TITORRO-316072 format. One record per atom (N, C-alpha, C): residue number from 0; atom name; z, y, x. Coordinates in steps of 0.2 Angstrom, whole numbers. Layout:
TITORRO-316072
{pos=NUM; site=CA; up=Z; north=Y; east=X}
...
***
This chain:
TITORRO-316072
{pos=0; site=N; up=-196; north=-12; east=-27}
{pos=0; site=CA; up=-191; north=-7; east=-26}
{pos=0; site=C; up=-184; north=-11; east=-24}
{pos=1; site=N; up=-181; north=-8; east=-20}
{pos=1; site=CA; up=-174; north=-11; east=-18}
{pos=1; site=C; up=-169; north=-8; east=-22}
{pos=2; site=N; up=-164; north=-13; east=-24}
{pos=2; site=CA; up=-158; north=-11; east=-28}
{pos=2; site=C; up=-152; north=-9; east=-23}
{pos=3; site=N; up=-150; north=-3; east=-22}
{pos=3; site=CA; up=-145; north=-1; east=-18}
{pos=3; site=C; up=-138; north=0; east=-21}
{pos=4; site=N; up=-138; north=-3; east=-27}
{pos=4; site=CA; up=-131; north=-3; east=-31}
{pos=4; site=C; up=-126; north=-7; east=-27}
{pos=5; site=N; up=-120; north=-3; east=-26}
{pos=5; site=CA; up=-115; north=-7; east=-22}
{pos=5; site=C; up=-110; north=-9; east=-27}
{pos=6; site=N; up=-107; north=-15; east=-26}
{pos=6; site=CA; up=-102; north=-18; east=-31}
{pos=6; site=C; up=-96; north=-17; east=-28}
{pos=7; site=N; up=-91; north=-13; east=-31}
{pos=7; site=CA; up=-85; north=-12; east=-29}
{pos=7; site=C; up=-79; north=-13; east=-34}
{pos=8; site=N; up=-74; north=-15; east=-32}
{pos=8; site=CA; up=-68; north=-17; east=-36}
{pos=8; site=C; up=-62; north=-12; east=-34}
{pos=9; site=N; up=-60; north=-8; east=-38}
{pos=9; site=CA; up=-54; north=-4; east=-37}
{pos=9; site=C; up=-48; north=-6; east=-40}
{pos=10; site=N; up=-43; north=-7; east=-35}
{pos=10; site=CA; up=-36; north=-9; east=-37}
{pos=10; site=C; up=-32; north=-3; east=-36}
{pos=11; site=N; up=-29; north=1; east=-41}
{pos=11; site=CA; up=-25; north=7; east=-40}
{pos=11; site=C; up=-18; north=6; east=-42}
{pos=12; site=N; up=-14; north=8; east=-38}
{pos=12; site=CA; up=-7; north=8; east=-39}
{pos=12; site=C; up=-5; north=13; east=-45}
{pos=13; site=N; up=0; north=12; east=-49}
{pos=13; site=CA; up=2; north=17; east=-54}
{pos=13; site=C; up=4; north=23; east=-51}
{pos=14; site=N; up=4; north=28; east=-55}
{pos=14; site=CA; up=7; north=35; east=-53}
{pos=14; site=C; up=14; north=34; east=-52}
{pos=15; site=N; up=17; north=38; east=-48}
{pos=15; site=CA; up=24; north=39; east=-46}
{pos=15; site=C; up=27; north=42; east=-53}
{pos=16; site=N; up=33; north=39; east=-54}
{pos=16; site=CA; up=37; north=42; east=-59}
{pos=16; site=C; up=40; north=49; east=-57}
{pos=17; site=N; up=43; north=53; east=-62}
{pos=17; site=CA; up=45; north=59; east=-61}
{pos=17; site=C; up=51; north=60; east=-56}
{pos=18; site=N; up=56; north=55; east=-57}
{pos=18; site=CA; up=61; north=55; east=-52}
{pos=18; site=C; up=60; north=53; east=-45}
{pos=19; site=N; up=54; north=49; east=-44}
{pos=19; site=CA; up=52; north=48; east=-37}
{pos=19; site=C; up=49; north=54; east=-34}
{pos=20; site=N; up=45; north=58; east=-38}
{pos=20; site=CA; up=42; north=64; east=-36}
{pos=20; site=C; up=48; north=69; east=-34}
{pos=21; site=N; up=53; north=69; east=-38}
{pos=21; site=CA; up=59; north=74; east=-37}
{pos=21; site=C; up=62; north=72; east=-31}
{pos=22; site=N; up=63; north=66; east=-30}
{pos=22; site=CA; up=66; north=64; east=-23}
{pos=22; site=C; up=62; north=66; east=-17}
{pos=23; site=N; up=56; north=64; east=-18}
{pos=23; site=CA; up=51; north=66; east=-13}
{pos=23; site=C; up=51; north=74; east=-11}
{pos=24; site=N; up=51; north=78; east=-16}
{pos=24; site=CA; up=52; north=85; east=-16}
{pos=24; site=C; up=58; north=87; east=-12}
{pos=25; site=N; up=64; north=84; east=-14}
{pos=25; site=CA; up=70; north=85; east=-10}
{pos=25; site=C; up=70; north=84; east=-3}
{pos=26; site=N; up=67; north=78; east=-1}
{pos=26; site=CA; up=66; north=76; east=6}
{pos=26; site=C; up=62; north=80; east=10}
{pos=27; site=N; up=56; north=82; east=7}
{pos=27; site=CA; up=51; north=87; east=10}
{pos=27; site=C; up=55; north=93; east=11}
{pos=28; site=N; up=58; north=96; east=6}
{pos=28; site=CA; up=62; north=102; east=6}
{pos=28; site=C; up=67; north=102; east=12}
{pos=29; site=N; up=71; north=97; east=13}
{pos=29; site=CA; up=75; north=97; east=18}
{pos=29; site=C; up=72; north=97; east=25}
{pos=30; site=N; up=66; north=93; east=25}
{pos=30; site=CA; up=62; north=93; east=32}
{pos=30; site=C; up=60; north=101; east=33}
{pos=31; site=N; up=57; north=104; east=28}
{pos=31; site=CA; up=54; north=111; east=29}
{pos=31; site=C; up=60; north=116; east=31}
{pos=32; site=N; up=66; north=115; east=28}
{pos=32; site=CA; up=71; north=119; east=29}
{pos=32; site=C; up=73; north=118; east=36}
{pos=33; site=N; up=74; north=112; east=39}
{pos=33; site=CA; up=76; north=111; east=46}
{pos=33; site=C; up=71; north=114; east=51}
{pos=34; site=N; up=64; north=113; east=49}
{pos=34; site=CA; up=59; north=116; east=53}
{pos=34; site=C; up=59; north=123; east=53}
{pos=35; site=N; up=61; north=126; east=47}
{pos=35; site=CA; up=62; north=134; east=47}
{pos=35; site=C; up=67; north=136; east=51}
{pos=36; site=N; up=73; north=133; east=51}
{pos=36; site=CA; up=79; north=134; east=55}
{pos=36; site=C; up=77; north=134; east=63}
{pos=37; site=N; up=73; north=129; east=65}
{pos=37; site=CA; up=71; north=128; east=72}
{pos=37; site=C; up=67; north=134; east=74}
{pos=38; site=N; up=62; north=136; east=70}
{pos=38; site=CA; up=57; north=141; east=71}
{pos=38; site=C; up=61; north=148; east=72}
{pos=39; site=N; up=66; north=149; east=67}
{pos=39; site=CA; up=70; north=155; east=67}
{pos=39; site=C; up=74; north=155; east=73}
{pos=40; site=N; up=77; north=150; east=75}
{pos=40; site=CA; up=81; north=150; east=82}
{pos=40; site=C; up=77; north=151; east=88}
{pos=41; site=N; up=71; north=149; east=88}
{pos=41; site=CA; up=67; north=150; east=93}
{pos=41; site=C; up=65; north=157; east=93}
{pos=42; site=N; up=64; north=160; east=88}
{pos=42; site=CA; up=62; north=167; east=87}
{pos=42; site=C; up=68; north=172; east=90}
{pos=43; site=N; up=74; north=170; east=88}
{pos=43; site=CA; up=80; north=174; east=90}
{pos=43; site=C; up=81; north=173; east=98}
{pos=44; site=N; up=78; north=168; east=101}
{pos=44; site=CA; up=79; north=167; east=108}
{pos=44; site=C; up=86; north=164; east=110}
{pos=45; site=N; up=88; north=159; east=106}
{pos=45; site=CA; up=95; north=156; east=107}
{pos=45; site=C; up=94; north=152; east=114}
{pos=46; site=N; up=100; north=150; east=117}
{pos=46; site=CA; up=100; north=146; east=123}
{pos=46; site=C; up=96; north=139; east=122}
{pos=47; site=N; up=94; north=137; east=128}
{pos=47; site=CA; up=90; north=130; east=128}
{pos=47; site=C; up=94; north=125; east=126}
{pos=48; site=N; up=101; north=125; east=127}
{pos=48; site=CA; up=105; north=119; east=125}
{pos=48; site=C; up=105; north=119; east=117}
{pos=49; site=N; up=106; north=125; east=114}
{pos=49; site=CA; up=106; north=125; east=107}
{pos=49; site=C; up=99; north=123; east=104}
{pos=50; site=N; up=94; north=125; east=107}
{pos=50; site=CA; up=87; north=123; east=105}
{pos=50; site=C; up=86; north=115; east=105}
{pos=51; site=N; up=89; north=112; east=111}
{pos=51; site=CA; up=88; north=105; east=111}
{pos=51; site=C; up=92; north=101; east=106}
{pos=52; site=N; up=98; north=104; east=105}
{pos=52; site=CA; up=102; north=101; east=99}
{pos=52; site=C; up=99; north=101; east=93}
{pos=53; site=N; up=96; north=107; east=91}
{pos=53; site=CA; up=93; north=108; east=85}
{pos=53; site=C; up=86; north=104; east=84}
{pos=54; site=N; up=83; north=103; east=90}
{pos=54; site=CA; up=77; north=99; east=90}
{pos=54; site=C; up=78; north=92; east=89}
{pos=55; site=N; up=84; north=89; east=92}
{pos=55; site=CA; up=86; north=83; east=91}
{pos=55; site=C; up=88; north=81; east=84}
{pos=56; site=N; up=91; north=86; east=81}
{pos=56; site=CA; up=93; north=85; east=74}
{pos=56; site=C; up=87; north=85; east=69}
{pos=57; site=N; up=82; north=89; east=71}
{pos=57; site=CA; up=76; north=90; east=67}
{pos=57; site=C; up=72; north=83; east=68}
{pos=58; site=N; up=72; north=80; east=74}
{pos=58; site=CA; up=68; north=74; east=75}
{pos=58; site=C; up=72; north=68; east=71}
{pos=59; site=N; up=78; north=68; east=71}
{pos=59; site=CA; up=82; north=62; east=68}
{pos=59; site=C; up=82; north=63; east=61}
{pos=60; site=N; up=86; north=69; east=58}
{pos=60; site=CA; up=86; north=70; east=51}
{pos=60; site=C; up=80; north=72; east=48}
{pos=61; site=N; up=76; north=76; east=51}
{pos=61; site=CA; up=69; north=78; east=49}
{pos=61; site=C; up=65; north=72; east=48}
{pos=62; site=N; up=65; north=68; east=53}
{pos=62; site=CA; up=60; north=62; east=53}
{pos=62; site=C; up=62; north=57; east=47}
{pos=63; site=N; up=69; north=56; east=46}
{pos=63; site=CA; up=71; north=52; east=41}
{pos=63; site=C; up=69; north=55; east=34}
{pos=64; site=N; up=70; north=62; east=33}
{pos=64; site=CA; up=68; north=65; east=27}
{pos=64; site=C; up=60; north=65; east=26}
{pos=65; site=N; up=56; north=66; east=31}
{pos=65; site=CA; up=49; north=66; east=30}
{pos=65; site=C; up=47; north=59; east=29}
{pos=66; site=N; up=50; north=54; east=32}
{pos=66; site=CA; up=48; north=47; east=30}
{pos=66; site=C; up=50; north=45; east=23}
{pos=67; site=N; up=56; north=47; east=21}
{pos=67; site=CA; up=57; north=45; east=14}
{pos=67; site=C; up=53; north=49; east=9}
{pos=68; site=N; up=51; north=55; east=11}
{pos=68; site=CA; up=47; north=59; east=7}
{pos=68; site=C; up=40; north=55; east=6}
{pos=69; site=N; up=38; north=52; east=11}
{pos=69; site=CA; up=32; north=49; east=11}
{pos=69; site=C; up=32; north=42; east=6}
{pos=70; site=N; up=38; north=39; east=7}
{pos=70; site=CA; up=39; north=33; east=3}
{pos=70; site=C; up=39; north=34; east=-4}
{pos=71; site=N; up=43; north=40; east=-6}
{pos=71; site=CA; up=43; north=41; east=-13}
{pos=71; site=C; up=37; north=45; east=-16}
{pos=72; site=N; up=32; north=47; east=-12}
{pos=72; site=CA; up=27; north=51; east=-15}
{pos=72; site=C; up=20; north=47; east=-14}
{pos=73; site=N; up=20; north=43; east=-9}
{pos=73; site=CA; up=13; north=40; east=-7}
{pos=73; site=C; up=11; north=34; east=-12}
{pos=74; site=N; up=5; north=34; east=-14}
{pos=74; site=CA; up=2; north=28; east=-17}
{pos=74; site=C; up=-3; north=24; east=-13}
{pos=75; site=N; up=-5; north=18; east=-15}
{pos=75; site=CA; up=-9; north=14; east=-11}
{pos=75; site=C; up=-15; north=12; east=-16}
{pos=76; site=N; up=-21; north=13; east=-14}
{pos=76; site=CA; up=-27; north=11; east=-18}
{pos=76; site=C; up=-31; north=6; east=-14}
{pos=77; site=N; up=-33; north=1; east=-17}
{pos=77; site=CA; up=-37; north=-4; east=-13}
{pos=77; site=C; up=-44; north=-4; east=-16}
{pos=78; site=N; up=-49; north=-3; east=-12}
{pos=78; site=CA; up=-56; north=-4; east=-14}
{pos=78; site=C; up=-59; north=-10; east=-10}
{pos=79; site=N; up=-62; north=-14; east=-14}
{pos=79; site=CA; up=-65; north=-20; east=-11}
{pos=79; site=C; up=-73; north=-19; east=-12}
{pos=80; site=N; up=-77; north=-18; east=-7}
{pos=80; site=CA; up=-84; north=-17; east=-7}
{pos=80; site=C; up=-87; north=-24; east=-6}
{pos=81; site=N; up=-89; north=-27; east=-11}
{pos=81; site=CA; up=-91; north=-34; east=-11}
{pos=81; site=C; up=-98; north=-35; east=-7}
{pos=82; site=N; up=-102; north=-30; east=-8}
{pos=82; site=CA; up=-109; north=-31; east=-5}
{pos=82; site=C; up=-108; north=-30; east=3}
{pos=83; site=N; up=-104; north=-26; east=5}
{pos=83; site=CA; up=-103; north=-24; east=12}
{pos=83; site=C; up=-98; north=-28; east=15}
{pos=84; site=N; up=-94; north=-32; east=11}
{pos=84; site=CA; up=-88; north=-36; east=13}
{pos=84; site=C; up=-83; north=-31; east=17}
{pos=85; site=N; up=-81; north=-26; east=14}
{pos=85; site=CA; up=-76; north=-21; east=17}
{pos=85; site=C; up=-70; north=-20; east=12}
{pos=86; site=N; up=-64; north=-20; east=15}
{pos=86; site=CA; up=-58; north=-19; east=11}
{pos=86; site=C; up=-56; north=-12; east=13}
{pos=87; site=N; up=-55; north=-7; east=9}
{pos=87; site=CA; up=-53; north=-1; east=11}
{pos=87; site=C; up=-46; north=0; east=7}
{pos=88; site=N; up=-41; north=2; east=12}
{pos=88; site=CA; up=-35; north=3; east=9}
{pos=88; site=C; up=-34; north=11; east=10}
{pos=89; site=N; up=-33; north=14; east=4}
{pos=89; site=CA; up=-32; north=21; east=4}
{pos=89; site=C; up=-25; north=23; east=2}
{pos=90; site=N; up=-22; north=27; east=7}
{pos=90; site=CA; up=-15; north=29; east=5}
{pos=90; site=C; up=-16; north=37; east=3}
{pos=91; site=N; up=-13; north=38; east=-2}
{pos=91; site=CA; up=-13; north=45; east=-5}
{pos=91; site=C; up=-7; north=48; east=-6}
{pos=92; site=N; up=-6; north=54; east=-3}
{pos=92; site=CA; up=0; north=59; east=-4}
{pos=92; site=C; up=-3; north=65; east=-7}
{pos=93; site=N; up=-2; north=67; east=-13}
{pos=93; site=CA; up=-4; north=73; east=-16}
{pos=93; site=C; up=-12; north=73; east=-15}
{pos=94; site=N; up=-14; north=79; east=-12}
{pos=94; site=CA; up=-22; north=80; east=-11}
{pos=94; site=C; up=-24; north=76; east=-5}
{pos=95; site=N; up=-20; north=74; east=-1}
{pos=95; site=CA; up=-22; north=71; east=5}
{pos=95; site=C; up=-22; north=63; east=5}
{pos=96; site=N; up=-27; north=60; east=8}
{pos=96; site=CA; up=-28; north=53; east=8}
{pos=96; site=C; up=-30; north=51; east=15}
{pos=97; site=N; up=-29; north=45; east=17}
{pos=97; site=CA; up=-30; north=41; east=23}
{pos=97; site=C; up=-33; north=34; east=22}
{pos=98; site=N; up=-39; north=33; east=24}
{pos=98; site=CA; up=-42; north=27; east=23}
{pos=98; site=C; up=-41; north=22; east=29}
{pos=99; site=N; up=-40; north=16; east=28}
{pos=99; site=CA; up=-40; north=11; east=33}
{pos=99; site=C; up=-45; north=5; east=31}
{pos=100; site=N; up=-50; north=4; east=35}
{pos=100; site=CA; up=-56; north=0; east=33}
{pos=100; site=C; up=-55; north=-7; east=37}
{pos=101; site=N; up=-56; north=-12; east=33}
{pos=101; site=CA; up=-55; north=-19; east=36}
{pos=101; site=C; up=-62; north=-23; east=35}
{pos=102; site=N; up=-65; north=-24; east=40}
{pos=102; site=CA; up=-72; north=-28; east=39}
{pos=102; site=C; up=-70; north=-36; east=38}
{pos=103; site=N; up=-72; north=-39; east=33}
{pos=103; site=CA; up=-70; north=-46; east=31}
{pos=103; site=C; up=-76; north=-50; east=31}
{pos=104; site=N; up=-76; north=-56; east=32}
{pos=104; site=CA; up=-81; north=-61; east=31}
{pos=104; site=C; up=-81; north=-63; east=24}
{pos=105; site=N; up=-83; north=-69; east=22}
{pos=105; site=CA; up=-84; north=-72; east=16}
{pos=105; site=C; up=-77; north=-73; east=13}
{pos=106; site=N; up=-76; north=-70; east=6}
{pos=106; site=CA; up=-70; north=-71; east=3}
{pos=106; site=C; up=-69; north=-79; east=1}
{pos=107; site=N; up=-63; north=-82; east=2}
{pos=107; site=CA; up=-62; north=-89; east=0}
{pos=107; site=C; up=-58; north=-90; east=-6}
{pos=108; site=N; up=-52; north=-87; east=-7}
{pos=108; site=CA; up=-48; north=-88; east=-13}
{pos=108; site=C; up=-42; north=-82; east=-13}
{pos=109; site=N; up=-39; north=-82; east=-18}
{pos=109; site=CA; up=-34; north=-77; east=-19}
{pos=109; site=C; up=-28; north=-82; east=-21}
{pos=110; site=N; up=-22; north=-80; east=-18}
{pos=110; site=CA; up=-16; north=-84; east=-19}
{pos=110; site=C; up=-10; north=-79; east=-22}
{pos=111; site=N; up=-5; north=-82; east=-25}
{pos=111; site=CA; up=1; north=-79; east=-27}
{pos=111; site=C; up=7; north=-83; east=-25}
{pos=112; site=N; up=12; north=-80; east=-23}
{pos=112; site=CA; up=18; north=-84; east=-21}
{pos=112; site=C; up=24; north=-79; east=-22}
{pos=113; site=N; up=30; north=-82; east=-21}
{pos=113; site=CA; up=36; north=-78; east=-21}
{pos=113; site=C; up=39; north=-77; east=-14}
{pos=114; site=N; up=40; north=-70; east=-13}
{pos=114; site=CA; up=42; north=-68; east=-6}
{pos=114; site=C; up=49; north=-68; east=-6}
{pos=115; site=N; up=52; north=-65; east=0}
{pos=115; site=CA; up=59; north=-66; east=2}
{pos=115; site=C; up=63; north=-61; east=-3}
{pos=116; site=N; up=60; north=-56; east=-6}
{pos=116; site=CA; up=63; north=-51; east=-11}
{pos=116; site=C; up=63; north=-54; east=-18}
{pos=117; site=N; up=61; north=-60; east=-19}
{pos=117; site=CA; up=60; north=-63; east=-26}
{pos=117; site=C; up=55; north=-59; east=-30}
{pos=118; site=N; up=50; north=-56; east=-27}
{pos=118; site=CA; up=44; north=-53; east=-30}
{pos=118; site=C; up=38; north=-58; east=-29}
{pos=119; site=N; up=33; north=-57; east=-34}
{pos=119; site=CA; up=28; north=-62; east=-33}
{pos=119; site=C; up=22; north=-58; east=-30}
{pos=120; site=N; up=20; north=-60; east=-24}
{pos=120; site=CA; up=15; north=-56; east=-20}
{pos=120; site=C; up=9; north=-60; east=-20}
{pos=121; site=N; up=3; north=-56; east=-19}
{pos=121; site=CA; up=-3; north=-59; east=-19}
{pos=121; site=C; up=-7; north=-58; east=-13}
{pos=122; site=N; up=-11; north=-62; east=-10}
{pos=122; site=CA; up=-15; north=-62; east=-4}
{pos=122; site=C; up=-22; north=-64; east=-6}
{pos=123; site=N; up=-27; north=-60; east=-3}
{pos=123; site=CA; up=-34; north=-62; east=-3}
{pos=123; site=C; up=-36; north=-65; east=3}
{pos=124; site=N; up=-38; north=-71; east=3}
{pos=124; site=CA; up=-39; north=-75; east=9}
{pos=124; site=C; up=-47; north=-75; east=10}
{pos=125; site=N; up=-49; north=-74; east=17}
{pos=125; site=CA; up=-56; north=-75; east=19}
{pos=125; site=C; up=-57; north=-79; east=25}
{pos=126; site=N; up=-63; north=-80; east=27}
{pos=126; site=CA; up=-65; north=-85; east=32}
{pos=126; site=C; up=-60; north=-84; east=38}
{pos=127; site=N; up=-59; north=-90; east=42}
{pos=127; site=CA; up=-55; north=-91; east=48}
{pos=127; site=C; up=-48; north=-90; east=46}
{pos=128; site=N; up=-46; north=-92; east=40}
{pos=128; site=CA; up=-39; north=-92; east=38}
{pos=128; site=C; up=-35; north=-85; east=39}
{pos=129; site=N; up=-39; north=-80; east=37}
{pos=129; site=CA; up=-36; north=-73; east=38}
{pos=129; site=C; up=-35; north=-71; east=31}
{pos=130; site=N; up=-30; north=-67; east=30}
{pos=130; site=CA; up=-28; north=-64; east=23}
{pos=130; site=C; up=-27; north=-57; east=23}
{pos=131; site=N; up=-27; north=-54; east=17}
{pos=131; site=CA; up=-26; north=-47; east=16}
{pos=131; site=C; up=-20; north=-46; east=11}
{pos=132; site=N; up=-15; north=-43; east=12}
{pos=132; site=CA; up=-9; north=-43; east=7}
{pos=132; site=C; up=-11; north=-38; east=2}
{pos=133; site=N; up=-11; north=-40; east=-4}
{pos=133; site=CA; up=-14; north=-36; east=-10}
{pos=133; site=C; up=-8; north=-32; east=-13}
{pos=134; site=N; up=-5; north=-35; east=-18}
{pos=134; site=CA; up=0; north=-32; east=-22}
{pos=134; site=C; up=6; north=-36; east=-23}
{pos=135; site=N; up=12; north=-33; east=-26}
{pos=135; site=CA; up=18; north=-37; east=-28}
{pos=135; site=C; up=19; north=-36; east=-35}
{pos=136; site=N; up=22; north=-41; east=-38}
{pos=136; site=CA; up=23; north=-40; east=-45}
{pos=136; site=C; up=30; north=-43; east=-47}
{pos=137; site=N; up=33; north=-41; east=-52}
{pos=137; site=CA; up=40; north=-43; east=-54}
{pos=137; site=C; up=40; north=-50; east=-57}
{pos=138; site=N; up=35; north=-51; east=-61}
{pos=138; site=CA; up=34; north=-58; east=-64}
{pos=138; site=C; up=29; north=-62; east=-62}
{pos=139; site=N; up=29; north=-68; east=-63}
{pos=139; site=CA; up=24; north=-73; east=-61}
{pos=139; site=C; up=18; north=-72; east=-65}
{pos=140; site=N; up=19; north=-71; east=-72}
{pos=140; site=CA; up=13; north=-70; east=-76}
{pos=140; site=C; up=9; north=-64; east=-74}
{pos=141; site=N; up=12; north=-59; east=-72}
{pos=141; site=CA; up=8; north=-53; east=-70}
{pos=141; site=C; up=4; north=-54; east=-64}
{pos=142; site=N; up=7; north=-58; east=-59}
{pos=142; site=CA; up=4; north=-59; east=-53}
{pos=142; site=C; up=-2; north=-64; east=-54}
{pos=143; site=N; up=-1; north=-69; east=-59}
{pos=143; site=CA; up=-6; north=-74; east=-60}
{pos=143; site=C; up=-12; north=-70; east=-64}
{pos=144; site=N; up=-10; north=-66; east=-68}
{pos=144; site=CA; up=-16; north=-62; east=-72}
{pos=144; site=C; up=-20; north=-58; east=-67}
{pos=145; site=N; up=-16; north=-55; east=-62}
{pos=145; site=CA; up=-20; north=-51; east=-57}
{pos=145; site=C; up=-25; north=-55; east=-53}
{pos=146; site=N; up=-22; north=-61; east=-51}
{pos=146; site=CA; up=-26; north=-66; east=-47}
{pos=146; site=C; up=-32; north=-68; east=-51}
{pos=147; site=N; up=-31; north=-70; east=-58}
{pos=147; site=CA; up=-36; north=-72; east=-62}
{pos=147; site=C; up=-42; north=-67; east=-63}
{pos=148; site=N; up=-40; north=-61; east=-64}
{pos=148; site=CA; up=-45; north=-55; east=-64}
{pos=148; site=C; up=-49; north=-54; east=-58}
{pos=149; site=N; up=-45; north=-54; east=-52}
{pos=149; site=CA; up=-48; north=-53; east=-46}
{pos=149; site=C; up=-53; north=-59; east=-44}
{pos=150; site=N; up=-50; north=-65; east=-45}
{pos=150; site=CA; up=-55; north=-71; east=-44}
{pos=150; site=C; up=-61; north=-72; east=-48}
{pos=151; site=N; up=-60; north=-69; east=-54}
{pos=151; site=CA; up=-66; north=-69; east=-59}
{pos=151; site=C; up=-71; north=-64; east=-56}
{pos=152; site=N; up=-69; north=-58; east=-54}
{pos=152; site=CA; up=-74; north=-53; east=-51}
{pos=152; site=C; up=-77; north=-55; east=-45}
{pos=153; site=N; up=-73; north=-58; east=-40}
{pos=153; site=CA; up=-76; north=-60; east=-34}
{pos=153; site=C; up=-79; north=-67; east=-34}
{pos=154; site=N; up=-78; north=-71; east=-40}
{pos=154; site=CA; up=-80; north=-78; east=-40}
{pos=154; site=C; up=-77; north=-82; east=-35}
{pos=155; site=N; up=-71; north=-82; east=-34}
{pos=155; site=CA; up=-67; north=-87; east=-29}
{pos=155; site=C; up=-62; north=-90; east=-33}
{pos=156; site=N; up=-58; north=-95; east=-29}
{pos=156; site=CA; up=-53; north=-99; east=-32}
{pos=156; site=C; up=-46; north=-96; east=-32}
{pos=157; site=N; up=-41; north=-99; east=-36}
{pos=157; site=CA; up=-35; north=-96; east=-36}
{pos=157; site=C; up=-30; north=-102; east=-34}
{pos=158; site=N; up=-25; north=-100; east=-29}
{pos=158; site=CA; up=-20; north=-105; east=-27}
{pos=158; site=C; up=-13; north=-102; east=-29}
{pos=159; site=N; up=-10; north=-107; east=-33}
{pos=159; site=CA; up=-3; north=-105; east=-35}
{pos=159; site=C; up=2; north=-108; east=-29}
{pos=160; site=N; up=5; north=-104; east=-26}
{pos=160; site=CA; up=9; north=-106; east=-20}
{pos=160; site=C; up=16; north=-104; east=-21}
{pos=161; site=N; up=18; north=-104; east=-28}
{pos=161; site=CA; up=25; north=-101; east=-30}
{pos=161; site=C; up=30; north=-106; east=-28}
{pos=162; site=N; up=29; north=-113; east=-27}
{pos=162; site=CA; up=33; north=-118; east=-26}
{pos=162; site=C; up=32; north=-120; east=-18}
{pos=163; site=N; up=37; north=-119; east=-14}
{pos=163; site=CA; up=36; north=-121; east=-7}
{pos=163; site=C; up=34; north=-129; east=-6}
{pos=164; site=N; up=29; north=-130; east=-3}
{pos=164; site=CA; up=27; north=-137; east=-2}
{pos=164; site=C; up=23; north=-140; east=-7}
{pos=165; site=N; up=22; north=-136; east=-13}
{pos=165; site=CA; up=19; north=-139; east=-19}
{pos=165; site=C; up=13; north=-134; east=-21}
{pos=166; site=N; up=8; north=-133; east=-17}
{pos=166; site=CA; up=3; north=-128; east=-19}
{pos=166; site=C; up=-2; north=-131; east=-24}
{pos=167; site=N; up=-4; north=-127; east=-29}
{pos=167; site=CA; up=-8; north=-130; east=-34}
{pos=167; site=C; up=-15; north=-125; east=-34}
{pos=168; site=N; up=-20; north=-129; east=-34}
{pos=168; site=CA; up=-27; north=-125; east=-36}
{pos=168; site=C; up=-27; north=-124; east=-43}
{pos=169; site=N; up=-29; north=-118; east=-46}
{pos=169; site=CA; up=-29; north=-117; east=-53}
{pos=169; site=C; up=-37; north=-117; east=-55}
{pos=170; site=N; up=-38; north=-121; east=-60}
{pos=170; site=CA; up=-45; north=-122; east=-62}
{pos=170; site=C; up=-46; north=-116; east=-67}
{pos=171; site=N; up=-51; north=-112; east=-66}
{pos=171; site=CA; up=-52; north=-106; east=-71}
{pos=171; site=C; up=-56; north=-109; east=-77}
{pos=172; site=N; up=-60; north=-114; east=-76}
{pos=172; site=CA; up=-64; north=-117; east=-82}
{pos=172; site=C; up=-60; north=-119; east=-87}
{pos=173; site=N; up=-54; north=-122; east=-85}
{pos=173; site=CA; up=-49; north=-125; east=-90}
{pos=173; site=C; up=-46; north=-119; east=-94}
{pos=174; site=N; up=-45; north=-113; east=-91}
{pos=174; site=CA; up=-42; north=-108; east=-94}
{pos=174; site=C; up=-46; north=-104; east=-100}
{pos=175; site=N; up=-53; north=-105; east=-99}
{pos=175; site=CA; up=-57; north=-101; east=-103}
{pos=175; site=C; up=-58; north=-104; east=-110}
***
């Protein structure tokens, strides 16, 4: 008998806090309000010049509001399918989701480093020197713990790249 059990690792972003959801609702509300005004003006049959001005403001201000509504309400989940070597990035806004699939080859190692915003970012590296940006953390310890957990599940190495020019491979056997 064939074993069809798929091995998957799910990395889920925490839920948004209440104030982020309130801000998202305000931005979405302004966007819907501007859209309603545009529809109302079209219904009244206002001049083409007024319609173009309103459409321009809807595109600029409405686009800004819709974009920031997405920023404050979207979450990102990462699913690593080990058996099929696929990384699925799932963006979720309320009941809607959008998946981006990336076919990868053999996983090589996971690294953590300090980025330009002084956060600790993590990358999952695979064959041909390609990488997938995973998550960012505020502390080095939390980024290290994430890399340790992921490397244990994928059975790969960890690279500490927090000091520029002084990369260190971390031995997992020493830590146990």
